[in-house]
N, C-alpha and C positions, 0 to 999 in steps of 0.2 A: 602874563592875565591868568593862566590856571593856578598860579602859586595864589593870587590875590583870592580867588574863588574859597581854597580851601581853609585858608584865613577866615574869611569872613563866616565859612560855615562852624569852624571852630570855638567861634566867640559867640555865635549865638548857642551852640551847643552849652557851652559852660555857662552862659546866662543862664538857660534852664535850669542846669542842674542847680546853679546855686540858688536858685527860687525855690526848688524843691527841697533842700538842705534847710533853708530859714525858714521854709513852712513847717516843716516836720519838726524842728526844734521850738516855734512858736506855740505847735500845739502840744507839746510834750511837755513844756513846760507850764501850761495851764492847770487848772486845780483837775485832782484825780476823780479819772470815771470809770462808775462801777461795772464791774461786767455781769450781765445777767445769763444764768443758765437755765434753759427750758427745763419743766418739770416733767419728768419722767413716769406716766403712770403703769400701773403694773396692767398686764393682760386680765380684761373682765373671767373671773370663775366661770364654768361651765354651767353652774347651779349655786344658789344662794346656801351660804354654809349658815349653820344654827348655831347657838350655845346650847351650854345644859338647861337654859330656863324656857327650851321648846323643844318641840317633837313632831313627828308625821310631818315632814314637808313633802308636797305634793305640787307638781306642776299642774294648773286647772285648764289654759290654753296656749297653745302652740301654733300659733299663724305669724305670717310674715309681716303684717302689719302691728303697729304698737297699740297692746289691748291697757286700758287705763280705767280708772274709778269703778272699782268693783262696788258692786253694792248687790247684798241677801237679801233674796226677800225675806218677811216676818216670818214664814212658815219652814226657813230654812233650806227651800227645797231648789230653788232657781235664784241664778244669778244675772244681774244686769251690769252692762261694761260698755265702756266708749273704745270704739277704735280710731286712731289718727293714723292717715296713709301720707306719707310723707314724699310721695309722688303726685299727689293732688295740689290743686290751687285751692287756697282761702278756704270758704266754709266747706267745699266739697272732700275735704280731707276726713270730716268729722261723721261718723256713724254709731247708733246704737244697737246692741245684739244681746239677745238673752240666751243662756244657756240654763238647761237642766242640769243640776248635779248631779253626778253618775252616769252619763249618759253621754253617748256620743253626738255630735253636731253641734252647729249653732245654728237661731234663727235671728235672720237678721231684722229688725223692727222698723228704724226710722234712719234716714239718711240726710245726708247735705245738710250740715251746721248743727247739729243735735248732738249733744254732751251733755256730762256729767250728772246722769239721773241717778234719782232716790224714791225709794218704794213709797207707796202709801201702804197703811195699817192693812188692806184689804187682800193684799198679795195679790191686785189686778192691776190697780193704777200707778203710775209714776209720774214725778215732776222730773224737769230735767233744763238745761241753759239750751236755749233757742238763739243761733248768733248770725240768722242767715238775714235779717231786718239789721237797718245801717246801725243801731244801738241794740245789742241781745237784751232778749225778755225771757222772764218765766215761762215755761209751757208745761201742758201736761198729757197724756195719753194712757192708753190701756193696753197691756199685753194681748189680749184676745181680736181685738179690732182696728189696733192702730189709730193711723191720724192724728193732729197736733192741736190742742185748743189753746189757747190764751190763758193763763189766768188772768192777769189784764191786757187790754189790746196794745197798749204803750208800756215801754219801756218806765221804771222809776227813776234809776239811775242812769249812769252812762254806760254800766257795765255789769246786767243783772246776773247772778251766777250762784252754783252752789246751793240750790234750794233743797230743804229737806222741812218735816211738820215738826212741829212744836208742839208736843199733843199736850202739856198743860195748857195749853190756850187754844189750841186748833189753828193756828197760824201759820203759815210759811215763814220760814226764816232762810234768808239769803244773805249774800254780799252783793254788793256794788260799788260803783266807783262816782262821787260827786266833786266837781270841781278839782279834780287832780288827785284827791285822796280815797282811800277804800276804806268803806263804811259797811256794817252790819246792821239789817233792818229785817221788820215784818213787814207780814201782807195778810189782811183776811183772804181766805180761799178763793172769794168773787172779787179779787182785788182792789178790794176798797182799804183805804186806813192805812195808807203806806205810813210808818214810823221807823226812824232813822234810832237805834239805841246805842251803838258804840263805835268807836274808831278800830277797824281790822277786817281781818278776812276769811274766810273758809270756816265758817260757824258749823257746829253740828249741835244740834237738840239733845237735850238728856232723853232717854227714855220715860221718863215716868214726871220729874220735876221742872219746874219752869226757871230751866237756866241752862246753858250751852258753853262749851269750849271753843274759842276762837284763837287765831293767830293775831300777833300786833308787834310791830318793829319795837324793841326797846336798845337803844344806842344804835351799834351796828347789826344786829340780830334779832332774827325772827322768835319770837318765845309763845309759849304757850299760857292761854290766859281761861279762866272761868268765870261766865257772868251770872249774877244772880237777878234773874230779870222780877223779883219783887221789891229788892231793894233798890238794884241800878250798881251794885258793888262788884268790881273785878278783882280779882287773885289773880296773880303771875306763878305757874306752876314749874316753869322751868327757868334755869338761869345758866349763865356760861357763856365763852366766846363760839359758840357754836349755833346753827341755824335750827330751830325745832318749828316742824309745822305739820300739818293735816292730822288733827287730833279727832280719836272719834270715839264717842263713849261705849263701852259693853253693853250690852242689852240689860244687866242686871243693874246697871247704874253704878257699878264699883272701881271699876279700870277706865283707862285712857291710854290707847294704842297712838302714836305719832313717826314720824320720822324725823331723825336726826342728822344732820349733814358730815359725813368725817374726811378728815385731810385725803388729798390725791384720789378726787373723784369718785369717792363713794358715798354710800346714807344706808342707813340701816334701822331696822322696825322696832323701836322703844316701846316700854311699857310701864305705866305708873299707875300709884290709884289716885281718888279725884281728889285728893289732898296735895299730889306732887310726891309722893313718897313711895318707898318701896321703888324704886327705878331699877329695871330689869332691859337690857340688850338681847334683842330674840335674834337677829340675825347679826353676821360678821362676814370677812372676807372681801373682796375685791368685785364687789357687786353694787351697783345702784338701786336701791331697792326703796319704793316710796306709796303714798296714797292707799294706808292699810287700813281696813274695815272690820269690824268684829261682824261674825254671823252666829245666828239663833243654834248653829250646830258647834258652838266652842271654838272654832276656827278662826283665826285672823286669814286676813285676804289680804292680797298687796301685789304690785306690779313690781318686776324686777327684770332688768335689763342683762340676766347671765344667760352668757353664749354669745354675748356680741363679740365679734372678731376683730372690731376698730374702738379700742378702749378711750380713743378721742372724742368717739361720736357716742358719749352714753345715755343718750336717750333712743339711741335705736333697738328695736329687736325686744320691745317689753312683750314679756307674756306674764300673766297671773298666775300667781302661785296663792299658798296656803300654809298655816303650819298651826299647830296647836298648842299655845303656851301652857306654862307650868303656873297656876294662879295661887300658890298658897301668900297669904298675907306676910 
C-alpha cells in the first residue's frame, strides 16, 4: 500500500514537470520579445546652468511651493506669479502672490483657484484665470485693494486661460477649449464680442503691433507661431522633433523667448528673433526650466526645478529665477 502511494506521487510530479517544460518550449519558440530598459535620469542640478549667451543668473524666490508663471510689471519693479501646493486638493492648490523686486518678503494677493496672472498697463491691475467655477473664466483684480471681478460673468469656452492685453486693439487675448480643441480668442474688456481667431494655445500679445505668438501642434510636436491679426496669416517659427512652447515677446518687440524640451527630463530657455532666426539657448544642464517672460529690466524670468532631489518628479520644487540674455542680433 505504501509503495503505491509513492508511485502515484512520482507520476503526479512527472506530469507537472512535463507540463512546465512544454510550456517553456512553446513560449521560447514564439516571436522574439523586446526587452525594455528603464530610462535613467540624471540627478537635477542645484541651479540652472547658463550658456555664453546668458549671464547674471539669480534666484528670485525660494519657497517650498511651486512658483510659476512670472509676470513682471510694466515699470519693472514688481513681479506677479502663482504658486501651486501639491499637498492641497483641486483649486485650493493655486494662489497668486506679489513680490517687489530687490526686497525681501512676498505678499499673498488671491487664493483658491487663481493662477496665470498678467499685468495691465497701469502697473496696478492684472488679469488672471479663475478656476473655481465649473468652467474657468477670465477675471481681473487690483494690487492695492484685491478682490475678484469677472471680465464676463460666464465662461467663453470650456477652459478660458492665459489672458493678456492685446494693446493694438485694447482687447483681452486668451486661450480656451471648445469641443475638445484648443483655440485662441479675444474679448472686449467688458466681456462682449467673443471672437475666435485661430487654433492653438498659450497666446501672448506683441507689445505694440496687432499680432501675437502662440503654440500649435504640428505632427507630434508643439511649435511656435506668430499670428498677424490684420491679415489672419500664421507663420511657423520653430521646427524639428522637439516641443517648443510658452513663447513671450520682449518689450521692444524684437525677440521671442520660449521653452524647448530636451531628452531625459530636461527643458531649457531659448531665444530667437521675431522672424524665427538667430536662435540661442540660454540655459543648459539637468534642470527643467519653463514659462519664461521678459521683464522691462532686460532680464528673462523663468521657473526652474533646480535643486530637486527626486529626478523622477520633474515638476516639484519650482522656484523663479532670472537671467540676462546677450541680445546681439
